[in-house]
NULOFI-416530 format. One line per field, with one value per residue (C-alpha): residue number from 1; x, y, z; residue in three letters. Coordinates in Angstrom, 1 decimal, always signed. Layout:
# NULOFI-416530
resi	[NUM, ...]
x	[X, ...]
y	[Y, ...]
z	[Z, ...]
resn	[ALA, ...]
***
This chain:
# NULOFI-416530
resi	[1, 2, 3, 4, 5, 6, 7, 8, 9, 10, 11, 12, 13, 14, 15, 16, 17, 18, 19, 20, 21, 22, 23, 24, 25, 26, 27, 28, 29, 30, 31, 32, 33, 34, 35, 36, 37, 38, 39, 40, 41, 42, 43, 44, 45, 46, 47, 48, 49, 50, 51, 52, 53, 54, 55, 56, 57, 58, 59, 60, 61, 62, 63, 64, 65, 66, 67, 68, 69, 70, 71, 72, 73, 74, 75, 76, 77, 78, 79, 80, 81, 82, 83, 84, 85, 86, 87, 88, 89, 90, 91, 92, 93, 94, 95, 96, 97, 98, 99, 100, 101, 102, 103, 104, 105, 106, 107, 108, 109, 110, 111, 112, 113, 114, 115, 116, 117, 118, 119, 120, 121, 122, 123, 124, 125, 126, 127, 128, 129, 130, 131, 132, 133, 134, 135, 136, 137, 138, 139, 140, 141, 142, 143, 144, 145, 146, 147, 148, 149, 150, 151, 152, 153, 154, 155, 156, 157, 158, 159, 160, 161, 162, 163, 164, 165, 166, 167, 168, 169, 170, 171, 172, 173, 174, 175, 176, 177, 178, 179, 180, 181, 182, 183, 184, 185, 186, 187, 188, 189, 190, 191, 192, 193, 194, 195, 196, 197, 198, 199, 200, 201, 202, 203, 204, 205, 206, 207, 208, 209, 210, 211, 212, 213, 214, 215, 216, 217, 218, 219, 220, 221, 222, 223, 224, 225, 226, 227, 228, 229, 230, 231, 232, 233, 234, 235, 236, 237, 238, 239, 240, 241, 242, 243, 244, 245, 246, 247, 248, 249, 250, 251, 252, 253, 254, 255, 256, 257, 258, 259, 260, 261, 262, 263, 264, 265, 266, 267, 268, 269, 270, 271, 272, 273, 274, 275, 276, 277, 278, 279, 280, 281, 282, 283, 284, 285, 286, 287, 288, 289, 290, 291, 292, 293, 294, 295, 296, 297, 298, 299, 300, 301, 302, 303, 304, 305, 306, 307, 308, 309, 310, 311, 312, 313, 314, 315, 316, 317, 318, 319, 320, 321, 322, 323, 324, 325, 326, 327, 328, 329, 330, 331, 332, 333, 334, 335, 336, 337, 338, 339, 340, 341, 342, 343, 344, 345, 346, 347, 348, 349, 350, 351, 352, 353, 354, 355, 356, 357, 358, 359, 360, 361, 362, 363, 364, 365, 366, 367, 368, 369, 370, 371, 372, 373, 374, 375, 376, 377, 378, 379, 380, 381, 382, 383, 384, 385, 386, 387, 388, 389, 390, 391, 392, 393, 394, 395, 396, 397, 398, 399, 400, 401, 402, 403, 404, 405, 406, 407, 408, 409, 410, 411, 412, 413, 414, 415, 416, 417, 418, 419, 420, 421, 422, 423, 424, 425, 426, 427, 428, 429, 430, 431, 432, 433, 434, 435, 436, 437, 438, 439, 440, 441, 442, 443, 444, 445, 446, 447, 448, 449, 450, 451, 452, 453, 454, 455, 456, 457, 458, 459, 460, 461, 462, 463, 464, 465, 466, 467, 468, 469, 470, 471, 472, 473, 474, 475, 476, 477, 478, 479, 480, 481, 482, 483, 484, 485, 486, 487, 488, 489, 490, 491, 492, 493, 494, 495, 496, 497, 498, 499, 500, 501, 502, 503, 504, 505, 506, 507, 508, 509, 510, 511, 512, 513, 514, 515, 516, 517, 518, 519, 520, 521, 522, 523, 524, 525, 526, 527, 528, 529, 530, 531, 532, 533, 534, 535, 536, 537, 538, 539, 540, 541, 542]
x	[+54.5, +51.1, +50.6, +48.1, +45.4, +45.8, +45.2, +42.3, +40.5, +41.5, +40.2, +36.7, +33.6, +32.7, +36.2, +36.2, +32.8, +34.0, +37.0, +35.2, +32.9, +35.6, +37.2, +34.1, +34.0, +37.4, +36.6, +33.7, +34.2, +31.3, +32.6, +35.4, +33.8, +36.5, +35.3, +32.4, +29.7, +29.5, +25.9, +24.0, +22.5, +19.0, +19.9, +20.8, +18.1, +15.7, +17.6, +17.6, +14.0, +13.3, +15.4, +13.5, +10.1, +11.1, +12.5, +9.3, +7.3, +8.5, +8.8, +5.0, +3.9, +5.9, +4.7, +1.1, +1.2, +5.2, +5.0, +1.7, +3.6, +7.0, +4.7, +3.3, +0.0, +0.5, -3.2, -4.1, -0.7, -1.0, -4.2, -3.3, -0.1, -2.0, -4.7, -2.3, +0.0, -3.1, -4.6, -0.6, -0.4, -4.1, -4.0, -0.4, -1.6, -4.8, -2.5, -0.1, -2.6, -5.9, -4.1, -7.3, -9.8, -7.7, -7.6, -11.5, -12.1, -9.9, -12.7, -15.7, -17.2, -19.1, -15.5, -14.0, -16.4, -15.8, -11.9, -12.3, -14.2, -12.0, -8.7, -10.4, -10.9, -7.4, -5.9, -7.7, -6.9, -3.2, -3.3, -4.9, -2.2, +0.3, -0.9, -2.0, +1.6, +3.1, +1.2, +1.9, +5.5, +6.4, +7.2, +7.8, +8.1, +9.5, +11.4, +9.2, +11.5, +11.3, +7.2, +7.4, +9.8, +7.7, +4.6, +6.1, +6.9, +3.4, +2.4, +5.0, +4.2, +0.4, +0.8, +3.0, +0.7, -2.5, -1.5, -0.8, -4.3, -6.1, -4.5, -5.5, -9.1, -9.1, -7.7, -9.7, -13.0, -11.6, -11.3, -14.9, -16.3, -14.8, -15.8, -19.6, -19.1, -17.8, -18.5, -21.9, -23.0, -24.5, -28.0, -28.0, -27.0, -28.1, -25.9, -27.0, -23.4, -21.6, -21.0, -23.8, -21.5, -18.9, -15.5, -15.3, -12.6, -14.1, -12.1, -8.2, -8.0, -11.2, -10.3, -9.9, -13.0, -12.3, -8.7, -9.5, -11.1, -11.8, -12.2, -13.4, -11.5, -13.2, -11.8, -14.5, -14.3, -17.6, -17.0, -18.9, -18.4, -19.7, -22.7, -22.9, -20.3, -17.7, -15.8, -12.4, -10.3, -11.5, -9.3, -10.0, -7.4, -7.2, -5.7, -4.7, -6.1, -3.3, -0.5, -1.4, -0.2, -1.9, -2.7, -4.2, -6.1, -6.8, -9.4, -9.8, -12.3, -13.5, -13.7, -17.3, -19.7, -19.2, -21.2, -23.7, -23.9, -27.3, -28.2, -28.3, -31.4, -29.3, -28.9, -32.9, -31.8, -28.1, -28.2, -25.4, -23.5, -24.3, -23.9, -26.0, -24.4, -21.7, -18.3, -17.4, -20.9, -19.1, -22.5, -21.9, -18.3, -17.4, -17.1, -20.7, -22.0, -21.9, -24.4, -26.2, -27.1, -29.6, -30.8, -32.3, -33.4, -35.7, -34.3, -35.1, -33.9, -31.2, -33.2, -32.5, -29.3, -27.8, -26.0, -27.1, -24.4, -21.6, -23.6, -24.1, -20.2, -19.2, -21.2, -20.0, -16.4, -16.3, -18.1, -15.7, -12.4, -13.8, -13.9, -16.4, -16.2, -16.9, -16.6, -16.1, -14.1, -15.1, -13.0, -13.8, -10.8, -11.4, -10.9, -8.1, -5.3, -6.6, -6.0, -2.4, -1.6, -2.6, -0.2, +2.4, +2.6, +3.9, +7.2, +7.1, +9.3, +8.3, +9.8, +8.2, +6.6, +2.9, +1.1, -1.0, -4.0, -4.5, -6.8, -5.7, -9.3, -9.1, -5.6, -5.0, -1.5, -0.9, +0.7, +3.2, +4.7, +5.7, +9.1, +11.2, +12.9, +13.8, +12.1, +10.1, +8.0, +4.6, +2.0, -1.6, -2.3, +0.9, -0.2, -3.5, -1.9, +0.2, -2.7, -5.1, -2.8, -4.5, -2.5, -0.5, -1.1, -3.4, -5.8, -3.3, -0.5, -2.6, -3.3, -0.2, +0.5, -2.4, -1.3, +2.0, +0.0, -1.8, +1.5, +3.3, +0.2, +0.8, +4.2, +3.6, +1.0, +3.3, +1.8, +4.2, +3.3, -0.2, -0.5, +1.3, -1.0, -4.2, -6.7, -6.0, -6.4, -9.6, -11.0, -9.9, -11.4, -14.5, -15.1, -14.1, -14.8, -18.0, -17.8, -19.8, -17.4, -19.3, -18.2, -18.2, -15.3, -13.3, -10.8, -10.2, -9.4, -6.8, -5.2, -5.3, -3.5, -0.8, -0.2, -0.6, +2.1, +4.7, +3.2, +4.0, +2.3, +1.8, -0.4, -2.4, -3.1, -5.6, -4.3, -6.2, -4.2, -1.8, -2.2, -5.4, -7.5, -9.7, -11.4, -14.7, -14.8, -13.1, -12.8, -13.8, -13.0, -9.6, -9.4, -10.5, -7.9, -5.4, -6.6, -6.3, -2.6, -2.0, -3.3, -0.8, +1.9, +1.4, +1.6, +4.5, +6.3, +8.3, +12.0, +13.5, +15.2, +18.6, +19.7, +21.6, +23.3, +21.0, +22.6, +20.7, +20.2, +18.0, +16.6, +13.3, +13.4, +14.4, +11.7, +9.0, +10.3, +10.4, +6.8, +5.5, +5.9, +4.7, +0.9, +1.3, +4.2, +5.5, +4.3, +7.7, +9.5, +6.6, +7.3, +11.0, +13.0, +14.1, +16.9, +17.0, +12.9, +13.6, +16.7, +14.3, +11.2, +9.7, +7.3, +4.1, +3.6, +1.4]
y	[+167.4, +168.4, +167.8, +165.6, +168.5, +169.1, +165.4, +164.9, +167.9, +166.5, +163.2, +162.3, +162.7, +158.8, +157.9, +160.7, +159.2, +155.9, +156.6, +158.2, +155.4, +153.1, +155.6, +155.6, +152.0, +151.5, +154.1, +152.3, +150.0, +148.2, +146.7, +145.1, +142.4, +143.0, +146.5, +147.6, +149.3, +152.8, +153.8, +155.8, +159.6, +157.8, +155.0, +157.2, +159.6, +156.8, +155.3, +159.1, +159.0, +155.9, +157.0, +159.9, +158.1, +155.9, +158.6, +160.5, +157.7, +156.8, +160.8, +160.9, +157.7, +159.3, +162.6, +162.6, +165.4, +165.6, +163.5, +165.3, +168.9, +167.2, +166.5, +170.0, +168.9, +171.8, +172.3, +168.7, +168.2, +171.3, +170.5, +166.9, +168.0, +170.2, +168.1, +166.0, +168.1, +169.7, +166.1, +165.5, +168.8, +168.3, +164.9, +165.8, +169.0, +167.3, +164.7, +167.1, +169.9, +167.6, +164.3, +163.4, +163.9, +161.7, +158.9, +159.4, +159.1, +155.6, +154.2, +155.5, +153.2, +155.7, +157.8, +154.6, +153.3, +156.6, +156.7, +152.9, +154.2, +157.5, +155.0, +152.9, +156.0, +157.6, +154.2, +153.7, +157.7, +157.2, +154.5, +156.2, +159.0, +156.6, +155.0, +158.5, +160.1, +157.5, +157.6, +161.1, +161.4, +158.2, +159.7, +158.2, +154.4, +152.0, +148.7, +145.4, +144.7, +148.4, +148.1, +145.3, +146.6, +149.8, +147.8, +146.2, +149.5, +150.5, +147.6, +147.6, +151.0, +150.6, +148.1, +150.1, +152.7, +150.7, +148.0, +150.3, +152.0, +148.5, +147.3, +150.4, +150.4, +146.3, +147.5, +150.5, +148.4, +145.7, +148.1, +149.1, +146.0, +145.4, +148.6, +147.8, +144.3, +145.0, +148.1, +149.4, +153.0, +154.0, +155.1, +151.6, +149.4, +149.1, +149.2, +149.3, +150.0, +152.0, +155.7, +157.9, +160.3, +159.2, +160.9, +162.7, +163.2, +166.9, +168.0, +168.5, +165.8, +163.2, +162.2, +165.6, +164.9, +161.2, +160.4, +156.9, +154.1, +150.8, +148.0, +144.5, +142.0, +138.7, +135.2, +132.9, +129.4, +129.2, +126.3, +123.8, +121.2, +123.2, +124.9, +128.5, +130.6, +130.3, +133.2, +131.5, +134.5, +137.7, +140.9, +144.8, +146.9, +150.1, +152.7, +156.2, +158.4, +161.1, +159.0, +155.7, +153.8, +151.0, +147.9, +144.6, +143.5, +139.2, +137.4, +133.6, +132.3, +130.1, +133.2, +132.8, +135.4, +137.8, +141.2, +143.5, +146.8, +147.8, +150.6, +148.0, +146.3, +142.8, +142.9, +142.3, +139.0, +138.4, +140.3, +137.9, +138.2, +135.5, +132.4, +129.8, +129.9, +127.3, +129.1, +125.7, +125.6, +125.6, +127.3, +130.4, +131.0, +134.0, +132.3, +131.1, +134.4, +135.5, +132.8, +131.7, +135.5, +136.2, +132.9, +133.2, +137.4, +138.9, +140.1, +143.9, +144.0, +146.6, +148.2, +147.8, +145.7, +143.7, +141.3, +141.2, +139.0, +141.2, +144.1, +142.0, +140.9, +144.9, +145.5, +143.0, +143.2, +146.5, +146.4, +143.7, +146.2, +149.2, +150.4, +151.7, +149.5, +151.5, +148.8, +145.1, +143.2, +139.4, +137.1, +134.1, +132.0, +129.3, +131.7, +133.7, +131.4, +132.8, +136.4, +135.6, +133.9, +136.7, +138.9, +137.1, +134.9, +136.3, +136.0, +135.2, +133.3, +130.3, +129.2, +125.9, +123.1, +124.2, +121.0, +120.8, +119.0, +116.5, +116.3, +116.2, +115.4, +112.5, +111.8, +111.8, +113.0, +115.8, +114.7, +116.9, +120.2, +123.7, +123.8, +126.2, +128.5, +132.5, +134.5, +131.4, +132.8, +130.8, +130.7, +130.6, +127.1, +127.1, +130.5, +129.3, +126.6, +128.7, +130.4, +127.9, +124.6, +123.3, +120.0, +120.1, +123.5, +125.4, +128.3, +131.2, +129.8, +130.0, +133.9, +134.7, +133.2, +134.9, +138.3, +137.6, +137.0, +140.2, +141.9, +140.4, +141.1, +144.7, +144.7, +142.5, +144.9, +147.7, +150.2, +148.7, +144.9, +145.5, +147.6, +144.4, +141.8, +143.6, +141.9, +138.9, +140.7, +142.3, +139.0, +137.4, +140.2, +139.9, +136.6, +136.7, +140.1, +141.3, +144.7, +147.3, +150.0, +152.2, +153.5, +156.9, +156.5, +154.1, +157.3, +158.2, +154.7, +154.7, +157.7, +156.2, +152.9, +154.8, +156.3, +152.8, +151.3, +154.4, +153.8, +151.5, +148.2, +146.6, +143.7, +142.5, +138.8, +137.6, +134.4, +132.1, +131.9, +135.1, +138.3, +137.3, +136.8, +133.2, +132.3, +130.7, +133.5, +137.0, +139.9, +142.4, +145.5, +144.4, +143.9, +147.4, +148.6, +146.7, +148.0, +151.5, +150.7, +148.9, +151.7, +154.3, +152.2, +152.0, +155.7, +155.6, +152.4, +151.3, +151.5, +148.0, +147.3, +146.0, +144.1, +146.8, +146.1, +147.7, +149.7, +150.8, +154.2, +153.5, +150.1, +151.3, +153.2, +150.2, +148.0, +150.6, +150.7, +147.2, +146.6, +148.9, +146.0, +146.5, +145.3, +145.2, +143.8, +145.0, +143.2, +143.1, +141.8, +139.4, +137.7, +138.0, +134.8, +133.4, +130.7, +129.5, +128.8, +127.0, +124.8, +123.1, +122.6, +119.3, +117.9, +117.2, +113.4, +111.4]
z	[-176.9, -175.3, -172.2, -170.0, -169.8, -173.5, -174.4, -172.1, -173.9, -177.4, -176.4, -178.4, -176.6, -176.4, -175.5, -172.7, -171.7, -171.3, -169.3, -167.0, -166.6, -165.9, -163.3, -161.9, -161.6, -160.2, -157.6, -156.4, -153.7, -154.5, -157.3, -155.1, -153.1, -150.4, -150.2, -147.6, -148.8, -147.3, -146.0, -148.3, -147.6, -147.7, -145.3, -142.7, -142.7, -142.4, -139.5, -138.0, -138.3, -137.1, -133.9, -133.6, -133.8, -131.0, -128.9, -129.0, -128.8, -125.3, -124.5, -125.2, -123.1, -120.2, -120.2, -121.9, -124.7, -125.5, -128.4, -129.9, -129.3, -131.2, -134.4, -134.2, -133.4, -131.1, -129.8, -128.6, -127.0, -125.0, -124.0, -123.2, -121.3, -119.4, -118.3, -117.1, -115.0, -113.7, -112.1, -111.2, -109.3, -107.8, -106.2, -104.8, -103.3, -102.0, -100.0, -98.9, -97.8, -96.5, -95.8, -93.5, -96.6, -98.1, -95.7, -95.7, -99.5, -99.0, -96.5, -98.3, -100.7, -103.2, -103.5, -104.0, -106.8, -108.6, -108.5, -109.6, -112.7, -112.8, -113.1, -115.8, -118.3, -117.5, -118.2, -121.7, -122.4, -121.8, -124.2, -127.0, -126.0, -126.6, -130.0, -131.1, -130.4, -132.3, -135.2, -135.3, -135.0, -137.6, -140.4, -144.0, -144.8, -142.3, -143.2, -142.1, -139.1, -138.0, -138.1, -136.0, -133.5, -133.5, -132.8, -129.9, -128.4, -128.3, -127.0, -124.3, -123.3, -123.5, -121.1, -119.1, -118.4, -118.4, -115.9, -113.1, -113.5, -113.7, -110.9, -109.0, -110.2, -108.7, -105.5, -105.2, -106.1, -103.7, -100.9, -101.4, -101.2, -97.8, -96.6, -97.4, -96.4, -93.0, -92.0, -92.2, -91.7, -88.5, -90.1, -91.7, -88.5, -84.8, -81.8, -78.1, -76.8, -79.2, -78.6, -80.1, -81.8, -84.1, -84.3, -87.7, -90.4, -90.5, -87.8, -87.2, -84.5, -84.7, -81.4, -80.0, -77.4, -76.9, -75.0, -75.0, -77.3, -75.9, -78.6, -77.1, -79.8, -80.0, -81.3, -82.0, -83.3, -85.6, -87.9, -89.5, -87.0, -83.8, -83.0, -82.5, -81.6, -78.6, -77.9, -76.8, -77.1, -75.1, -75.3, -74.5, -76.7, -74.6, -77.0, -75.6, -78.7, -78.5, -78.0, -79.4, -76.0, -76.1, -73.4, -74.7, -71.4, -71.4, -69.7, -69.5, -71.4, -68.3, -66.4, -64.2, -62.7, -65.2, -64.1, -65.6, -64.2, -62.4, -64.7, -67.5, -68.4, -68.0, -64.7, -64.0, -65.7, -63.9, -60.8, -59.5, -62.8, -65.6, -63.2, -62.1, -58.8, -59.7, -60.6, -62.4, -65.2, -68.8, -70.0, -67.8, -68.7, -70.6, -73.7, -73.8, -73.0, -76.9, -77.5, -74.5, -73.3, -76.3, -76.1, -72.0, -72.6, -74.9, -78.0, -77.7, -74.3, -75.0, -77.8, -81.4, -82.0, -84.7, -82.5, -78.9, -78.1, -78.8, -77.2, -73.9, -73.7, -74.0, -71.1, -68.8, -69.8, -69.4, -65.9, -65.1, -66.0, -65.0, -68.7, -71.2, -74.2, -77.5, -80.4, -81.1, -83.3, -83.7, -85.8, -86.9, -86.0, -88.5, -91.2, -89.3, -91.2, -94.3, -92.8, -91.8, -95.1, -96.9, -94.7, -95.7, -92.4, -89.1, -87.1, -83.3, -80.7, -79.8, -76.2, -75.5, -77.5, -79.0, -79.8, -84.1, -82.7, -80.0, -77.4, -73.4, -72.5, -74.5, -74.1, -78.2, -78.2, -81.1, -84.6, -84.5, -82.8, -83.2, -81.7, -79.6, -81.7, -82.1, -84.9, -86.6, -89.5, -89.8, -92.3, -91.4, -90.5, -88.0, -86.9, -86.1, -83.9, -82.2, -81.0, -79.9, -79.1, -76.3, -75.6, -72.4, -72.0, -70.1, -71.0, -69.7, -71.9, -75.1, -73.9, -73.6, -77.3, -78.4, -77.4, -79.0, -82.2, -81.9, -81.3, -84.5, -86.6, -85.7, -86.7, -90.0, -91.0, -92.7, -95.1, -98.1, -97.1, -96.8, -100.2, -102.1, -100.5, -100.4, -102.5, -100.5, -97.2, -98.3, -99.7, -96.1, -94.2, -95.4, -94.8, -91.3, -89.5, -87.9, -85.8, -85.1, -85.7, -88.7, -91.9, -90.8, -87.9, -90.2, -91.2, -87.5, -86.9, -89.8, -88.5, -85.0, -86.1, -87.3, -83.7, -82.3, -84.4, -82.7, -79.3, -76.8, -76.2, -73.3, -72.1, -68.7, -68.4, -66.2, -64.7, -62.4, -59.1, -60.1, -58.7, -56.6, -59.5, -59.4, -62.3, -60.6, -58.3, -59.1, -57.6, -60.0, -57.5, -57.5, -61.6, -62.0, -59.9, -61.5, -64.9, -63.8, -62.7, -66.2, -68.2, -66.6, -67.3, -70.7, -70.9, -68.8, -68.7, -65.6, -65.7, -66.0, -62.1, -61.9, -59.0, -56.6, -53.1, -50.4, -47.9, -44.4, -45.3, -48.4, -47.1, -46.7, -49.9, -51.6, -49.9, -50.9, -54.7, -54.9, -53.6, -56.2, -58.8, -62.3, -63.4, -66.8, -68.9, -72.2, -75.1, -76.9, -73.4, -73.2, -76.2, -76.7, -77.3, -73.7, -74.7, -71.0, -71.3, -74.8, -73.6, -70.8, -72.7, -72.9, -75.0, -73.0, -72.4, -74.5]
resn	[UNK, UNK, UNK, UNK, UNK, UNK, UNK, UNK, UNK, UNK, UNK, UNK, UNK, UNK, UNK, UNK, UNK, UNK, UNK, UNK, UNK, UNK, UNK, UNK, UNK, UNK, UNK, UNK, UNK, UNK, UNK, UNK, UNK, UNK, UNK, UNK, UNK, UNK, UNK, UNK, UNK, UNK, UNK, UNK, UNK, UNK, UNK, UNK, UNK, UNK, UNK, UNK, UNK, UNK, UNK, UNK, UNK, UNK, UNK, UNK, UNK, UNK, UNK, UNK, UNK, UNK, UNK, UNK, UNK, UNK, UNK, UNK, UNK, UNK, UNK, UNK, UNK, UNK, UNK, UNK, UNK, UNK, UNK, UNK, UNK, UNK, UNK, UNK, UNK, UNK, UNK, UNK, UNK, UNK, UNK, UNK, UNK, UNK, UNK, UNK, UNK, UNK, UNK, UNK, UNK, UNK, UNK, UNK, UNK, UNK, UNK, UNK, UNK, UNK, UNK, UNK, UNK, UNK, UNK, UNK, UNK, UNK, UNK, UNK, UNK, UNK, UNK, UNK, UNK, UNK, UNK, UNK, UNK, UNK, UNK, UNK, UNK, UNK, UNK, UNK, UNK, UNK, UNK, UNK, UNK, UNK, UNK, UNK, UNK, UNK, UNK, UNK, UNK, UNK, UNK, UNK, UNK, UNK, UNK, UNK, UNK, UNK, UNK, UNK, UNK, UNK, UNK, UNK, UNK, UNK, UNK, UNK, UNK, UNK, UNK, UNK, UNK, UNK, UNK, UNK, UNK, UNK, UNK, UNK, UNK, UNK, UNK, UNK, UNK, UNK, UNK, UNK, UNK, UNK, UNK, UNK, UNK, UNK, UNK, UNK, UNK, UNK, UNK, UNK, UNK, UNK, UNK, UNK, UNK, UNK, UNK, UNK, UNK, UNK, UNK, UNK, UNK, UNK, UNK, UNK, UNK, UNK, UNK, UNK, UNK, UNK, UNK, UNK, UNK, UNK, UNK, UNK, UNK, UNK, UNK, UNK, UNK, UNK, UNK, UNK, UNK, UNK, UNK, UNK, UNK, UNK, UNK, UNK, UNK, UNK, UNK, UNK, UNK, UNK, UNK, UNK, UNK, UNK, UNK, UNK, UNK, UNK, UNK, UNK, UNK, UNK, UNK, UNK, UNK, UNK, UNK, UNK, UNK, UNK, UNK, UNK, UNK, UNK, UNK, UNK, UNK, UNK, UNK, UNK, UNK, UNK, UNK, UNK, UNK, UNK, UNK, UNK, UNK, UNK, UNK, UNK, UNK, UNK, UNK, UNK, UNK, UNK, UNK, UNK, UNK, UNK, UNK, UNK, UNK, UNK, UNK, UNK, UNK, UNK, UNK, UNK, UNK, UNK, UNK, UNK, UNK, UNK, UNK, UNK, UNK, UNK, UNK, UNK, UNK, UNK, UNK, UNK, UNK, UNK, UNK, UNK, UNK, UNK, UNK, UNK, UNK, UNK, UNK, UNK, UNK, UNK, UNK, UNK, UNK, UNK, UNK, UNK, UNK, UNK, UNK, UNK, UNK, UNK, UNK, UNK, UNK, UNK, UNK, UNK, UNK, UNK, UNK, UNK, UNK, UNK, UNK, UNK, UNK, UNK, UNK, UNK, UNK, UNK, UNK, UNK, UNK, UNK, UNK, UNK, UNK, UNK, UNK, UNK, UNK, UNK, UNK, UNK, UNK, UNK, UNK, UNK, UNK, UNK, UNK, UNK, UNK, UNK, UNK, UNK, UNK, UNK, UNK, UNK, UNK, UNK, UNK, UNK, UNK, UNK, UNK, UNK, UNK, UNK, UNK, UNK, UNK, UNK, UNK, UNK, UNK, UNK, UNK, UNK, UNK, UNK, UNK, UNK, UNK, UNK, UNK, UNK, UNK, UNK, UNK, UNK, UNK, UNK, UNK, UNK, UNK, UNK, UNK, UNK, UNK, UNK, UNK, UNK, UNK, UNK, UNK, UNK, UNK, UNK, UNK, UNK, UNK, UNK, UNK, UNK, UNK, UNK, UNK, UNK, UNK, UNK, UNK, UNK, UNK, UNK, UNK, UNK, UNK, UNK, UNK, UNK, UNK, UNK, UNK, UNK, UNK, UNK, UNK, UNK, UNK, UNK, UNK, UNK, UNK, UNK, UNK, UNK, UNK, UNK, UNK, UNK, UNK, UNK, UNK, UNK, UNK, UNK, UNK, UNK, UNK, UNK, UNK, UNK, UNK, UNK, UNK, UNK, UNK, UNK, UNK, UNK, UNK, UNK, UNK, UNK, UNK, UNK, UNK, UNK, UNK, UNK, UNK, UNK, UNK, UNK, UNK, UNK, UNK, UNK, UNK, UNK, UNK, UNK]
***
């Protein structure tokens, strides 16, 4: 009997073909609805191609030129990659090797505008590279779902590379606008009192020849309901340019008889100081000088100047304190709340009730209060009342709060915080700040601000009836001595003394030490939370 192999050979061709067809159908799982259909080789290849397309598109976006190289468009790919790395390495090296030049560029309007345009061009070029890279690496036809996914991927990647460039260009343009609006080149502005030579970033240390810089900080109350500007806040920031140690010196707004040195042309008009002989006449207080001096003397009494009132204050305050005031910064307090909001608010300790509104003279009680509490975060409106609230408080309490607010702003103005809120800060700054600090000095001041944040901050507040100071008739010689001592304390802060039992052997030494009490105080200590004071605080009676 023939075996099986023999029978298979003896079958007619059409029967064999039919049998093979039947066998193939039986082995094909697709003929059985309960069996899954296997992945075809073509489907697998198509899926692999799409995965490759996605990965190379992403890689080409992260590292421009890489996708083009993978698509065998090597010449243009290497050119793009080379340009990308050249820019990256060049900027990195510039930042690391010549930081002062980078700082200078950050406050130079011409450079800033060029950078803004450059960022826009880079953003558009990068988007073009993303699109071209995708088209180059995409091989073969895609299914509809794959085309949708690919289009979405290219859109997301384009946005991811274009958005930072757009934001950078916007911030850079804002910075250029801020610098141009607030700060003016010394050749295009006039001041009778700022230094003739400015610190320059072309030197390793722009402050090498300036051991100390003194800046007059003025808070003006100009507004729609007021005539002119009253500088109710008058402070001097005296900064050691080597260490950043800073002393904030505050003068009461009602200080009378403010002096002018004999070598100043203003001494001719006010030989006995800014006074009519009556120490209680508000039109001759310190806060009235900004408006009233320019209204009573020739406009060119000091020579060419853009702000005679500020120059007069610089000369007079400097003479009163024994300091040479280099620059001034005037902040309009009506718009100050916008700056605080732009910074994200400030955090202060409130040890007593602070009125929001009210009028002590007219016996109109405030509508609400800032209540005592530690680490209270205030928005712009509340921060303004924290600095200006008068009901039931005197000017010296307000001065204490104002220096605490300045200290809080220094703390809040961290680089990361400023960067994330820069557009709002720049807009607020343009509207509320006036100064005679010239554009060319800005790089040096940016450098100095970093030292100030790392230095000691102390404060000296002149208060009526305290340490020999009398607002209607100040002893300016005594004030100068106190200022000189306080500047030394910023450089070497006095150690905190703890009560110790005295003995006969060291009684004289103890007496001598205790008599040399500090003239200034740490801003941090002065603005610290005082639970005992807060517990005893009461709202002033209406």
